[in-house]
C-alpha positions as CSV (number, residue, x, y, z in Angstrom):
1,M,101.0,23.3,55.1
2,Y,103.6,23.9,57.5
3,I,107.3,23.6,56.0
4,A,109.8,23.5,58.5
5,Q,112.7,25.4,57.7
6,T,116.5,24.3,59.2
7,P,118.0,27.2,60.9
8,R,120.4,28.7,59.0
9,K,123.9,30.7,60.4
10,E,123.4,34.4,60.3
11,T,126.3,36.1,58.3
12,H,127.4,39.4,58.9
13,S,125.7,42.0,56.3
14,S,122.2,39.9,58.4
15,M,123.9,41.0,61.8
16,H,124.3,44.2,61.2
17,H,120.6,44.7,59.8
18,S,119.5,43.4,63.4
19,S,121.7,45.4,64.7
20,V,120.1,49.0,62.9
21,K,116.4,47.6,63.5
22,P,116.0,49.4,67.0
23,V,117.3,52.5,65.8
24,T,114.7,52.6,62.8
25,E,111.8,51.5,64.2
26,P,111.1,54.9,66.8
27,I,112.0,57.1,63.9
28,W,109.3,55.2,61.9
29,H,106.5,55.5,64.7
30,L,107.7,59.0,65.4
31,M,106.5,59.3,61.4
32,K,103.8,58.2,62.2
33,S,102.7,60.3,65.1
34,V,103.5,63.2,63.1
35,P,99.6,63.1,61.7
36,L,98.4,62.9,64.9
37,F,100.1,65.8,66.1
38,V,99.1,68.1,63.4
39,A,95.4,67.4,64.2
40,A,95.8,68.1,67.7
41,I,96.7,71.5,66.8
42,M,94.3,71.8,64.3
43,S,91.9,70.9,66.9
44,S,92.4,73.2,69.3
45,L,92.6,75.6,66.5
46,A,88.6,74.7,66.2
47,L,87.8,74.9,69.9
48,P,84.6,76.1,70.8
49,S,84.1,79.7,71.4
50,A,83.3,78.9,75.4
51,Y,87.4,77.8,75.6
52,A,89.0,80.0,73.0
53,I,90.5,83.4,73.7
54,D,88.6,86.4,73.1
55,A,91.2,89.3,72.8
56,G,89.2,92.0,74.2
57,M,88.6,90.0,77.4
58,P,92.7,91.1,78.9
59,N,91.1,94.5,78.9
60,P,89.0,96.0,81.8
61,P,85.2,95.5,80.9
62,S,84.8,98.8,81.4
63,K,87.1,102.7,82.3
64,P,87.0,103.1,85.0
65,T,86.0,99.5,86.2
66,T,85.4,99.5,90.2
67,V,86.3,96.9,91.9
68,K,85.5,96.0,95.6
69,C,88.1,94.7,97.8
70,G,88.8,92.9,101.4
71,L,91.3,91.9,103.1
72,F,90.8,89.2,105.6
73,V,93.6,88.6,108.2
74,L,93.8,84.6,109.5
75,D,96.6,84.9,110.9
76,I,99.8,87.2,112.1
77,V,102.6,84.4,112.0
78,D,105.6,87.1,113.1
79,I,106.8,90.8,114.1
80,D,110.3,91.6,113.4
81,D,111.2,94.9,115.3
82,V,115.0,94.7,114.0
83,N,114.0,94.4,110.4
84,E,110.2,96.3,111.1
85,T,108.5,93.6,109.2
86,F,106.0,91.4,109.5
87,E,104.5,87.7,108.1
88,A,101.0,87.1,108.3
89,E,98.0,85.0,106.3
90,I,95.7,86.6,104.9
91,A,92.9,86.6,102.3
92,I,92.0,89.2,99.6
93,V,88.3,89.1,98.4
94,A,87.6,91.5,95.3
95,T,84.0,91.9,93.4
96,W,83.3,93.5,90.1
97,D,81.0,93.2,87.2
98,D,82.2,91.6,83.7
99,P,78.8,92.0,81.5
100,R,81.4,89.8,79.3
101,L,80.7,87.0,81.4
102,A,77.3,86.7,81.6
103,F,75.4,83.9,81.0
104,D,71.8,82.0,80.4
105,P,71.5,79.3,83.9
106,I,69.3,77.1,81.5
107,D,71.7,76.8,79.2
108,E,74.6,76.4,81.1
109,G,72.9,74.4,83.5
110,T,74.6,76.1,86.6
111,D,73.6,79.4,88.4
112,K,77.2,79.7,89.3
113,K,80.7,79.3,86.9
114,I,83.3,78.8,89.6
115,F,86.7,78.4,88.6
116,Q,89.5,76.9,91.4
117,G,92.7,76.3,92.3
118,E,96.3,77.2,89.9
119,F,95.1,75.2,87.0
120,Q,91.5,76.5,86.4
121,F,92.5,79.5,87.2
122,N,95.5,80.3,84.8
123,E,94.6,77.4,81.8
124,I,90.4,77.6,82.0
125,F,89.1,81.1,82.9
126,T,89.6,83.7,79.7
127,G,88.6,86.3,81.2
128,W,90.0,90.1,82.9
129,W,90.8,89.8,86.5
130,P,92.8,92.5,88.3
131,Q,96.5,91.6,89.6
132,L,96.1,92.6,93.2
133,V,99.8,93.3,94.1
134,I,100.5,94.9,97.7
135,I,103.9,96.7,96.7
136,N,105.1,96.8,100.4
137,Q,105.5,92.4,100.1
138,I,109.2,91.1,100.6
139,G,109.7,88.4,98.4
140,R,106.7,86.4,96.3
141,G,105.0,84.9,99.1
142,D,103.0,81.6,99.0
143,T,99.6,81.8,97.4
144,N,97.8,78.8,99.2
145,A,94.1,78.6,97.1
146,I,92.4,81.0,94.7
147,K,89.2,80.5,93.5
148,I,87.0,83.0,91.0
149,S,83.7,82.7,90.9
150,V,81.1,84.0,87.6
151,L,76.9,84.3,88.3
152,P,75.1,84.9,85.5
153,N,74.4,88.7,85.1
154,G,78.1,88.7,84.7
155,E,78.8,89.6,88.8
156,V,83.1,88.2,89.4
157,T,83.8,87.2,93.1
158,Y,87.9,86.9,93.4
159,L,89.4,85.2,96.8
160,E,92.5,84.0,97.4
161,Q,94.5,83.4,100.4
162,R,98.1,84.1,100.6
163,N,101.3,83.9,102.9
164,V,103.1,87.4,102.8
165,R,106.0,89.3,104.9
166,L,105.4,93.0,104.5
167,E,107.8,95.5,105.7
168,T,106.7,98.3,107.4
169,P,107.8,101.7,109.7
170,M,107.7,101.2,113.2
171,A,106.5,103.8,115.2
172,L,108.9,102.8,118.4
173,Y,108.8,106.0,120.5
174,D,107.0,105.1,123.5
175,Y,108.7,101.1,123.2
176,P,107.9,98.9,125.1
177,F,104.1,100.9,125.5
178,D,103.9,101.1,121.6
179,I,100.8,100.4,119.9
180,Q,102.2,99.8,116.1
181,N,100.2,100.1,112.8
182,L,101.3,97.8,110.7
183,R,100.1,98.3,106.8
184,A,99.5,96.9,103.4
185,F,99.5,98.8,100.3
186,M,97.5,96.8,97.6
187,I,97.1,98.3,93.9
188,P,96.2,96.6,90.4
189,F,99.1,96.4,88.7
190,G,99.5,97.3,85.3
191,N,95.6,99.7,85.4
192,M,96.1,102.8,86.2
193,S,93.2,105.0,88.1
194,E,91.6,106.2,84.7
195,E,90.9,102.3,84.2
196,V,90.4,100.5,87.5
197,V,89.3,101.9,90.4
198,L,89.2,100.5,94.3
199,E,86.7,101.0,96.8
200,V,86.6,99.2,100.5
201,D,83.9,96.5,100.2
202,D,82.2,97.2,103.7
203,R,81.1,93.8,104.1
204,Y,84.5,92.3,105.6
205,R,85.8,95.7,107.5
206,E,84.6,93.8,110.4
207,T,85.3,90.7,110.1
208,T,88.6,90.2,111.1
209,E,87.8,92.1,114.0
210,S,85.0,89.8,114.9
211,Y,87.2,86.7,113.6
212,A,89.4,88.4,116.7
213,K,87.7,88.3,119.3
214,R,86.2,84.6,118.5
215,E,89.9,83.3,117.7
216,S,93.1,84.0,119.8
217,T,95.1,82.5,117.4
218,V,95.2,85.4,115.1
219,N,97.3,87.2,117.9
220,V,100.8,86.4,118.2
221,A,103.3,86.4,121.1
222,G,103.8,89.4,123.1
223,W,100.8,91.2,120.8
224,D,97.0,92.3,121.5
225,F,94.9,92.2,117.5
226,L,92.9,95.8,118.3
227,N,91.3,96.2,114.9
228,L,91.9,96.5,111.3
229,N,91.4,100.0,109.3
230,M,90.6,99.9,105.6
231,D,91.0,103.1,103.3
232,V,91.3,103.7,99.5
233,D,93.4,106.4,98.0
234,S,95.9,107.0,94.9
235,T,99.8,106.8,94.3
236,Q,102.1,107.6,91.9
237,L,104.7,105.1,90.9
238,Q,107.5,106.1,88.7
239,L,108.3,104.3,85.7
240,H,111.3,105.2,83.3
241,E,110.1,108.5,82.8
242,T,106.7,108.2,83.6
243,A,104.9,108.5,87.3
244,P,101.5,106.9,86.6
245,T,98.8,106.9,89.0
246,F,97.3,104.1,90.5
247,S,94.2,103.9,92.9
248,R,95.3,102.1,95.8
249,M,93.7,100.3,99.3
250,V,95.6,101.0,102.5
251,T,94.6,97.8,105.3
252,T,95.9,99.4,108.4
253,I,96.3,96.2,111.1
254,V,96.2,97.5,114.6
255,L,98.7,96.2,117.0
256,E,99.5,96.8,120.9
257,R,101.8,95.2,122.4
258,Q,102.0,93.2,125.6
259,S,104.5,95.2,127.8
260,W,104.7,93.5,130.9
261,Q,106.6,91.0,130.7
262,I,109.3,93.3,129.0
263,V,108.9,95.6,132.0
264,W,110.0,92.8,134.4
265,V,112.7,90.8,132.6
266,L,114.3,94.1,131.0
267,L,113.4,97.2,132.7
268,F,112.5,96.5,136.2
269,P,116.0,95.1,137.1
270,L,117.4,97.8,135.3
271,V,116.0,100.0,138.2
272,V,116.6,97.3,140.8
273,L,120.5,98.2,139.9
274,V,120.6,101.4,139.9
275,S,119.3,101.4,143.6
276,M,121.8,99.0,144.5
277,A,124.3,101.8,143.2
278,W,122.7,103.7,145.9
279,S,124.1,101.7,148.7
280,T,127.3,104.0,148.3
281,F,125.6,106.3,150.4
282,W,125.8,104.5,153.3
283,L,129.5,103.2,153.2
284,D,132.3,105.5,154.8
285,P,133.0,108.0,153.2
286,E,136.6,106.6,153.4
287,S,136.3,103.2,151.8
288,I,136.3,105.3,148.4
289,S,137.9,101.9,146.8
290,D,134.6,100.0,147.9
291,R,132.5,102.6,146.7
292,L,134.4,103.1,143.0
293,N,133.4,99.2,142.9
294,I,129.9,99.5,143.4
295,S,130.0,102.4,140.8
296,F,131.8,101.3,138.2
297,V,130.3,97.8,138.5
298,G,127.0,99.3,137.8
299,I,128.2,101.3,135.0
300,L,129.4,98.7,133.6
301,T,126.2,96.0,133.6
302,I,124.1,99.3,132.4
303,V,126.1,99.4,129.5
304,A,126.2,95.6,128.9
305,Y,122.0,96.3,128.7
306,Q,122.5,98.8,126.7
307,F,123.7,96.5,123.8
308,V,121.0,93.4,124.8
309,V,118.3,96.4,123.7
310,I,120.4,97.6,120.3
311,D,120.5,93.9,119.4
312,N,116.7,93.7,120.0
313,M,115.3,97.2,118.0
314,P,115.5,98.5,114.7
315,R,118.7,101.1,113.8
316,N,116.5,104.6,114.7
317,S,117.7,108.4,114.3
318,Y,115.3,108.8,117.0
319,L,115.2,107.7,121.4
320,T,112.8,105.3,122.7
321,F,111.6,105.3,126.1
322,T,113.7,102.3,126.6
323,D,116.9,104.1,125.4
324,T,116.2,107.4,127.5
325,L,115.7,105.4,130.5
326,L,119.0,103.6,129.8
327,L,120.7,106.8,129.3
328,V,118.9,108.6,132.4
329,S,120.1,105.5,134.4
330,F,123.5,105.4,133.6
331,L,123.6,109.4,134.4
332,I,122.1,108.8,137.7
333,T,124.6,106.0,138.3
334,S,127.7,107.9,137.2
335,L,127.3,110.6,139.1
336,T,127.5,108.2,142.7
337,I,131.6,108.5,141.1
338,P,131.6,112.4,141.8
339,H,129.5,112.3,145.2
340,S,132.0,109.9,146.4
341,L,135.2,111.4,145.3
342,Y,133.7,114.6,147.3
343,V,132.4,113.1,150.1
344,K,136.4,111.9,150.5
345,S,137.8,114.8,150.0
346,L,135.8,116.6,152.6
347,T,136.9,113.7,154.9
348,E,140.7,114.2,154.1
349,H,139.6,118.5,154.8
350,D,138.8,117.4,158.7
351,K,135.0,117.8,157.3
352,T,133.6,114.4,158.1
353,P,130.1,115.5,159.7
354,T,129.5,116.8,156.5
355,A,130.6,114.3,154.7
356,H,128.0,112.0,156.0
357,Q,125.6,115.2,155.2
358,Y,125.5,115.3,152.2
359,D,125.1,111.1,152.2
360,K,122.0,111.6,153.9
361,I,120.9,114.3,151.3
362,C,121.7,111.7,148.6
363,R,120.1,108.9,149.8
364,W,117.1,111.0,149.3
365,A,117.6,112.6,146.3
366,F,119.1,110.1,144.0
367,P,115.9,108.1,144.4
368,L,113.6,111.2,143.9
369,A,115.5,112.1,140.9
370,Y,115.5,109.1,139.5
371,A,111.9,108.5,139.5
372,A,110.9,112.0,138.7
373,A,113.1,111.8,135.7
374,I,111.2,108.3,134.5
375,F,107.8,109.8,135.4
376,V,108.4,112.8,132.7
377,S,109.7,110.5,130.5
378,F,107.1,108.3,130.3
379,T,104.4,111.5,130.2
380,L,106.1,113.0,127.4
381,Y,106.5,110.0,125.0
382,K,102.8,108.8,125.7
383,V,102.0,112.3,125.0
384,N,103.4,112.8,121.6
């Protein structure tokens, strides 16, 4: 039987209890969830052996473990001559045998186990893998994709796609007619040579070359891709008081600079500018002010050219071909000043015919000497 009750006015005590209720309820629910949290921990400790972490897995399967590696260049994004760095998108492939990961394909229901993506690689895959680190890399770089596949016999294949910026010395002696060897030095970080030995996987040695012939996107603007070389050696890294030896794979990307743009934009105008300074040989020997004006304009312009080249070149301890060309141009233009002063002095001593004769000789001597200096410099730089 329903009995209606008359509403009663809330007292101060009832209002106090109603205000405490929103605080006590979450605490009560938290106390009820504690057994669930403990049960979750206990269930994680009782995971099947397929998902449990094996204490022996973080170690290489044998000593030494042979890891066959390959590096595949997907794209060369940028080359910085000033800082001697380059940015590229690469794919690293590594294969090794780990009998501890062998499985029965009938029991597992698959003939290949695949772990792809950062979550599956970091959280599910419990086997050992070599931490392949490029030691001349600047910054951490970006890992865009990662995948590990395991065959029934325990053969493991590691595939990773990275975007990296690497620092490598550049040989700019014959700039802008240079061929650069951009190198990447990769080691199994944390595993010395007696634990892990790197070998070049010949299957990937010519992969980049064939890809570059099909896809022009591998070439960065101003460069032509020639080939890719992979070799292995050993190196020592100084760690505190010890210098352990690591197996190392050296990948060399060979590029040739497209020099004709620089020739037409920078070097050809320089040669024309020097040639204009020779117009003083056709002026009257007594017009000393006009002669000096032309010579000084040419010298100042060459100096400005030097600043342009310096801003686009690394700080080298040697002279490049372009530096030598600028130096020869500066000297050959500067020699027009003492020549003008000399022929002016001849006219003042009533030797005007002799002054004209010197001008006629210099009209041929200066261009021939300039061309010979360029040819000799170019030959010496290309030979060396």
